[in-house]
N, C-alpha and C positions, 0 to 999 in steps of 0.2 A: 640403743640398737633399733628400737621400734621407730624412733624419730627418723633415723637414717633410712630405714626401709620405706617409710612413708614418703620421704623426700625423693627416693629413687623411683618409686612408683609414679609419683607426681611428674617427675622429669620425663619418664618414659611416655606418660599420657600426653604431655605438652609436645614433645618431639613428634609423636605419632600424629597428633592433631595438625601441627604445622607442616608435617611431611605430606599430608594428603592435599592434593591440588583440588581447589574448588571446581565444580563442573562449570564449563563455559557454555552459555546459551547465545545463539544468534538471534538477536531481537531486531527485527526488520520493520521499519516504519515506511509507509507509502509517502512519497513526496509529490504533491500537486504543484507543477512548475509554472503556475500562472501569476506568481507574485514577483514579476520581473519588470524592469524599466527600460530594457534595451531591445525589445523584440517588436518591430513595427507591425508584425502580423497580429498582435494583440489589440491594436488600436481600434479596429472596427467594433469590438465588443466593449472595450474599456478605453474611451478616448482621452482620459486624463493622463495616460502614460505611466500608470503605476500598476498595471495589470489588474487582477481581480481584487486587490486592496480597495479599489474604487467602490466595489459593492459593499465592503465592510465599512468604509469611511462614510458613505452616504446613506447608510441604513436609516438613521434617525431623521435625516433630512427628507428622505423619500416616504417614511412611515412615522410621522411624529408621534411620540409616546409609546411606540411599540416596545414590548418587553425585551426584545433582543437588542442588547447594547454592549457587545463585547469589544474590547480594545486590546491589541497586542502590547505587552510590556516593552518589547523591543522596537515598537513603532512600526511604520509602514516600510520595512526594509526591502531593499532590492536583492533578492536571493540569487540573481545572476552576477552579483559582485563577488569576486573570489575572497575578499576580505570579510565580507558578511558571512559567506559560507564557511570560512575557516572558523569563525566564532561559533557557528551552528554545529560544526563537526566536533569542536571541543566540548560544547555543552551536551551534545547527544552522547558521545562516548563516555563522558564523565558520569552520565546517568544510566548507562547500560544499553543504549541503542547503538549497535555497531554495524548495521546495514541500512542503507537507504534503497527503497524500491522506487525508481522514478517512473511516474506515469509518462508514457512516451507516445507521441502522436505523429500521424502521417496523414496529411490531407492535401488534396489537389496536387498530387504528384511530388510532394516535398515535405520535409519535417515541419512540425509545428510545436511551439513551446519547448524548444530544445536548448535555449540559452541558459536556463538555470543549471542544467547538467553540464553543458559544454563550457560556458564562460564562468560559472560559479563554482560548482563542485569540483570538476576535473582540473581547474586552475588554482584551487585552494592550496596553500603551502603545506597543509597537513592532510592532504587527501589520502595519504597512505595509512591513516589511522582507521579508515572505514572501508567497507566493501559496498558495492552497489550492484543492482541489476535492473533490468527493464521489464515493465509491465506495459505491453502494447495496448493502449486504450483505443481500440479500433471501433468505438461506437460512433454513430452518426451525430452530427452537431445540429442542434435546433436552436430556438430562440432563448433558451434558459440562461445562458451566460450574459446576455444583454438585458439588463433590468428595464431598459426602455421598452422592450418587446416581450419580456418574460410573461407578462400578464395576459397576453393575447392568446386565446385558446385555439391555436392552430398548429398543425404538425408541419412547420416550415423547415425542411431539411436544407441547411446551408451547405454542409459537406457530408458526403456519405463515408462510412468507414470501409466500404467494400473496395477491394483491389483485385485485379486480374492476375493471372500467373506471371506475366512479364514484370508487373510492378512488385508482386510478392518477392520474386527473386532479387530484384533490385534492392528492396528493403533488407532482405536477409543477408545478402553479400555485404551491404554497407554496415550492418550491425555487427557482423562477424569481424570485419576489419577494424572498425572504429571503436567498438566497445568490448566485444568478447576478448580481444587480445590485450586489453588494458590490464595491467597487473592487479588493479583493485576490483576487477569484475568478480562477482560472487559465483563460486562454482561448488558443486557437490560431486565428490569423487572425481574431480578434475573436469566435470562437465559444466559448461556455462548454463545458468538457469535463465530461461526466457518464458515470461508469463504472457498469456493471451487472454484478453478481456471478453470479447464478444464472439463466440464460436459461430452462432447463426449468421452473423455478418460476414465472417471469414468464409464460410461455406458458400454463401450467396455470391460473393465476389469471385470465388475461384470456380464456380460453376457446378457444384454438387459435392456429394459425399466422397465419391471415389476420387474425384479431382483433388479434393482437400487432403485425403489420405496420401496421395502421391506427392503433393506439394510439401507436406510436412516431413515425409520420408526423405525427400530431396534436401530439405533444410538440415536434417540430421546428418546426411552424408556430406553436405558441404561443410558442416561444422567439423566433421572428422577429417576432411581433406585439409582443413586449416590447422590441424595438429592436435585437436582435442579428442579425448576418448569417446565423445558423444555429446548429446545435447539433453539437458533436463528440461523437457517441455512441461510447463506448469499451467494447469487449467485454473481459470477463475471459476470457482464453484458457485452455482446459483441455486435457488430454490423458489418455492412459491412465494411471491412477494405480495404483501397485502397493502403496501403504501406506494402508489405510483407517483412519487414526487421528486423532481430534480433529474439532473443528468444521469445519476447513477441508480435510478430506481425504476427501470423500465422493462426489464426482462421478467417473464413469468413461467418459463418452462424449466422443469427439473432435468438435469443431465441424466442421460441413460448410460448405465455402466458399460454395456457392450459398445455403444457409440463412442465413449471416451477411450476405450481400449483400442478400438479399430483406428482411431485417429493418432494413436501413439503417445498420448500424454502419460508421463511417468510420475507426476506429482500434482498436487492441487492445494489451494488454500482459498479463502474467501477474500473479498475486497471490502465488503461493508455488511453489517448486520441487516441493513434495510433490504438486502437481496434475498433474505430467507426467513426473517423473523418479524413479528409484529413489534415495531419499534415505538409505537405510541403507547408506552406503558413504563412501569418502573424497571430500572436497569437490572436489578437482581432477578426480576421475573423474566426478563429477556435472556439472562444467562441460563436459566432453567431450560428454555427452548434451545439455546445454543448447545447445551450439554447433550440434549436428545439428538440434535442434528449430528454432532460429532460421533455419537454411538451408531447412528444409522449409516453414516459414511463408512465407518470401520467395518460394519457388517455387509455393506453392499458393494463397495468399490475395491478393485484390485490395483490400487496405486497408493502412494504415500500421501497422507494428508497432514499438512502442517497447520496447527490450530491458529485461528484468527480471533483477535479481539478488536472491537471498535470502541473508540472513546465515547461516541454518542451519535446522535443524528438530529438535526434541526436545520432545514433548508430555507428558513424564513428570510435570510438576507437576499436570496434570489427571488423568492416567490411571495413573500409576506405571510403566507400560510403554509403550514407543514405539519406532518407527524412529528412528535417531539419525544425523545427519550427523557424520562423523568429520573431524577435522583442519581445521575451518573457522576457522583462525587469522586474525588481522588481515592477516597477510602474504598468505595465500591469498585472502582476501576482496579485497585490493587487486588481485591478479591477475585476479579475476573482473570487477572494476570496469573494469580496462583493456580487457578483452575487450568489455564493453558500450560503452566509449568508442570503441573501434575500429569496432564495428558502426555507431554513430551517425555517425562520420566517413566511413564508406563509404556512407552514405545522406544525402548533403548536401541533398537536396530536402525532407527532413522536419525538423521541429523537433527540436533536440538534447535530447530528453527521455529520461531513464533512470529507471525505477522500482525502489525498493528495499523489500523486506520485512525489517525494518520499523523504525520509530522505537522501538517499545516493546512488541513482542509477547513479553513475558517468559515467559509460560506455554507458548509454542511455541518458546522459546529462539532467537528470531530478532529481535534488537534491536541498534540502534546506540548506545543510551544506555550510559554507563560502568558497569562492574560490577567485582566483586571478582576476577574471573578475568583479564580483559583490560584493565582500566582504561579509558582513552579510546581504545584501539587501533582499534576499528572506525571511530570518527569521524576519527581521524588518517589512516586509510586513504583515506577519502573526500576529505579535504583534500589528501593527497598526490597523488591521481590527478586531481582536478578543480580544485584551486586552485593 
């Protein structure tokens, strides 16, 4: 009788355990779309025709004996190839990454670096396995991408990220029709998520604070007219940056909570640790700073914050010298992911979204893709924590 009772209790426990569905997390990795071979607009920066893989491939040639010697295990793939992207989608989803946030650019009156999204991701046979959304990288372009000129100490603006109201409306209408309406576009409560990188540049182009408020409100209304319940405007959160190196390390002003609310942003995340932390130190020490920043955001801002984790930072491939994150092993990266998971679990009223920099930022040494140093370690860390 005692054995029967024990077996019954065990059966109830097993059925209960299997009956509980595991919590699903939206793990979103930024995709830098410069590793493409079919975009002629990339040639002025990378003339070899392989996009910014050229910077990775020529690092030792340009800087003989330099410690930075990373190699992609998949080779110098063309991410604008739908077959390549289908492979990447399979690997990403198998390891728990189910959203790609595409860095999206618009310069000189037209899109830039859009082929990875249009020709690669959206034409992949398994695109329905993942969601995606856009992060408008509206920063100015200077010499940093071109390693022939990156060492010249001058602020030579090739393209500005500023757009006027007419161009802003053109961009918004195009994105609503082309991307928001795609069945794989990532939405929160039915609202397409659209992230904006450089708010000062946006305001400068539109002509001031009031003009920007009006333009963003117009964007929301246009999204509603297209059949959506609204727009989730996502702010790229910045903070005091102590290392001014590279394309993504140039802003130093902290966002003002009232300013953010007036503009109509409903959510926020970060793009890179370099934007708000001292990255020239041990990874776990950086995570202590990150934890403090998250607590400060919770206490200060009246919007939803989605926790962000960066794999690392080392901009040496572009500049030869850089602040460098130390000890960002897959094991320590997994600890950071658990911290983000805990943050999400402690905020049950918001969507369980975590953002990661990044899927493929090789020239900033912040990537999930497999390499000669850690193999599949970073992807395995995501799988371990979230799957």
